[in-house]
C-alpha positions in Angstrom: 44.0 -84.7 -21.8 43.0 -85.3 -25.4 42.8 -82.6 -28.1 39.0 -82.8 -28.5 38.7 -82.4 -24.8 41.0 -79.3 -24.8 39.0 -77.5 -27.5 35.7 -78.2 -25.8 36.8 -77.1 -22.3 34.5 -75.0 -20.2 35.1 -73.2 -17.0 34.7 -75.5 -14.0 35.8 -78.8 -15.6 38.3 -80.7 -13.5 40.7 -83.6 -13.7 43.1 -85.6 -11.5 46.6 -86.0 -12.9 50.1 -87.2 -11.9 52.6 -84.6 -13.0 55.8 -85.9 -14.4 58.3 -83.0 -13.9 61.2 -85.3 -14.7 59.9 -85.4 -18.3 59.6 -81.6 -18.8 63.1 -80.9 -19.9 62.8 -83.5 -22.7 59.2 -83.1 -23.7 58.3 -79.4 -23.1 59.3 -78.1 -26.5 57.5 -80.9 -28.4 54.4 -80.6 -26.2 54.3 -76.8 -26.6 54.3 -77.3 -30.3 52.3 -80.5 -30.8 49.9 -80.9 -27.8 47.2 -78.3 -27.4 46.8 -79.1 -23.7 50.3 -77.9 -23.0 49.4 -74.4 -24.4 46.6 -74.1 -21.9 48.6 -74.9 -18.8 48.6 -78.7 -18.5 52.1 -79.9 -17.5 53.6 -83.2 -18.6 51.4 -85.7 -16.9 49.6 -89.0 -16.8 45.8 -88.6 -16.5 44.4 -90.4 -13.5 40.7 -89.4 -13.8 39.2 -87.0 -16.4 36.6 -85.7 -16.4 36.2 -85.4 -12.7 33.6 -83.3 -10.8 32.6 -79.8 -11.8 34.6 -77.3 -9.8 31.4 -76.0 -8.1 31.0 -79.5 -6.5 34.6 -79.7 -5.2 34.5 -78.6 -1.5 36.5 -79.5 1.6 34.6 -82.8 1.9 35.5 -83.8 -1.7 39.1 -82.8 -1.2 39.2 -84.9 2.1 37.8 -87.8 0.2 40.3 -87.5 -2.6 43.1 -87.2 0.0 41.8 -90.4 1.7 41.5 -92.4 -1.5 44.9 -91.2 -2.9 46.6 -91.6 0.5 45.7 -95.3 0.6 47.7 -95.9 -2.6 51.5 -96.3 -2.2 54.0 -94.1 -4.0 55.7 -95.8 -6.8 58.4 -95.5 -9.5 57.5 -95.4 -13.2 60.0 -95.6 -16.1 59.2 -94.1 -19.5 61.4 -95.7 -22.0 59.2 -96.1 -25.1 56.7 -94.3 -27.2 53.3 -95.6 -28.1 50.5 -94.5 -30.4 46.7 -94.1 -30.3 44.9 -92.8 -33.4 46.2 -89.3 -33.8 48.3 -89.4 -30.5 51.9 -90.0 -29.7 52.7 -90.7 -26.1 55.3 -92.0 -23.6 54.3 -95.3 -22.0 55.0 -95.8 -18.3 56.3 -99.1 -17.0 55.0 -100.5 -14.9 51.6 -98.8 -15.4 50.1 -100.7 -12.4 50.3 -97.8 -10.0 48.5 -95.4 -12.4 45.8 -98.1 -13.0 45.3 -98.6 -9.3 44.9 -94.8 -8.7 42.3 -94.6 -11.4 40.4 -97.7 -10.2 40.4 -96.4 -6.6 39.1 -93.0 -7.6 36.4 -94.5 -9.9 35.3 -96.8 -7.2 34.7 -93.7 -5.0 33.2 -91.7 -7.8 31.6 -94.2 -10.2 29.6 -91.5 -11.9 32.8 -90.2 -13.4 34.3 -93.0 -15.5 37.7 -92.2 -17.1 37.4 -90.2 -20.4 33.6 -90.3 -20.0 33.5 -94.1 -20.5 34.8 -93.9 -24.1 37.4 -96.7 -23.7 37.1 -100.2 -22.4 40.7 -100.2 -21.3 42.2 -96.9 -20.1 45.9 -97.0 -20.9 48.1 -94.8 -18.7 50.2 -92.5 -20.9 52.0 -89.1 -21.1 50.7 -87.4 -24.3 53.3 -85.8 -26.5 51.5 -84.9 -29.7 47.9 -84.9 -30.8 46.3 -84.4 -34.2 49.6 -83.8 -36.0 50.9 -84.8 -39.4 52.7 -88.2 -39.5 56.0 -86.8 -40.6 56.1 -84.4 -37.6 55.1 -87.1 -35.2 57.8 -89.4 -36.5 60.4 -86.7 -36.1 59.3 -86.0 -32.5 59.3 -89.7 -31.7 62.8 -90.2 -33.2 64.1 -87.3 -31.2 62.5 -88.3 -27.9 63.7 -91.9 -28.2 67.3 -90.8 -28.2 66.9 -89.2 -24.7 64.9 -91.9 -22.9 64.5 -93.3 -20.3 62.8 -90.9 -17.9 62.4 -92.3 -14.4 59.7 -90.7 -12.2 58.9 -91.1 -8.5 55.1 -90.8 -8.3 54.2 -89.4 -4.9 51.1 -87.2 -5.5 48.0 -86.6 -7.5 47.1 -83.1 -8.5 43.6 -81.6 -9.0 43.4 -79.3 -12.0 40.5 -77.0 -12.8 39.8 -75.2 -16.0 39.0 -71.5 -15.5 37.6 -70.9 -19.0 41.0 -70.1 -20.5 43.7 -72.2 -18.7 44.1 -75.2 -16.5 45.2 -74.3 -12.9 46.3 -76.5 -10.1 43.8 -76.4 -7.2 45.2 -79.0 -4.8 47.7 -81.7 -4.5 47.2 -85.0 -2.6 50.1 -87.1 -1.4 50.2 -90.9 -2.0 51.0 -93.2 0.9 54.7 -93.7 1.8 55.0 -97.4 0.9 56.8 -97.7 -2.4 55.8 -100.1 -5.2 58.3 -101.0 -7.9 
């Protein structure tokens, strides 16, 4: 979740993410230092849909619908072996990114009133943010360090719902993907 999103967070905001726990040992120290979302409870992840519904609208029926949509998508493997950049952002790029794109598309099809990142981007590029709003020398150092330890391989088997409580992001639910694996 982007820096400007983190600073403007309000209680009740929510998002759907894929946690990448396999990345934590490598990226945690850099993210804690260079990614404001890490300091407010967001784990290493790839965003699937943000912003999502206000927490006050998320009830059993919404959770059942998320479960149904996510459960129709097969689990898959993603390999993170290179860094990428957006303006002011350093990230790890998953390959293939097809599974993440399919998750986003399926959820947006069900909740079209919630386009990814509020509709800011024509093409939503799946990514694991490492640094935001940092000086270029710091970003280059982080990238050089991270590249020596890649690749990271992750088995994607669930989507997590995070809700902002006004101070931190907290996991509210987890939804398993289907069992068929895509590669």
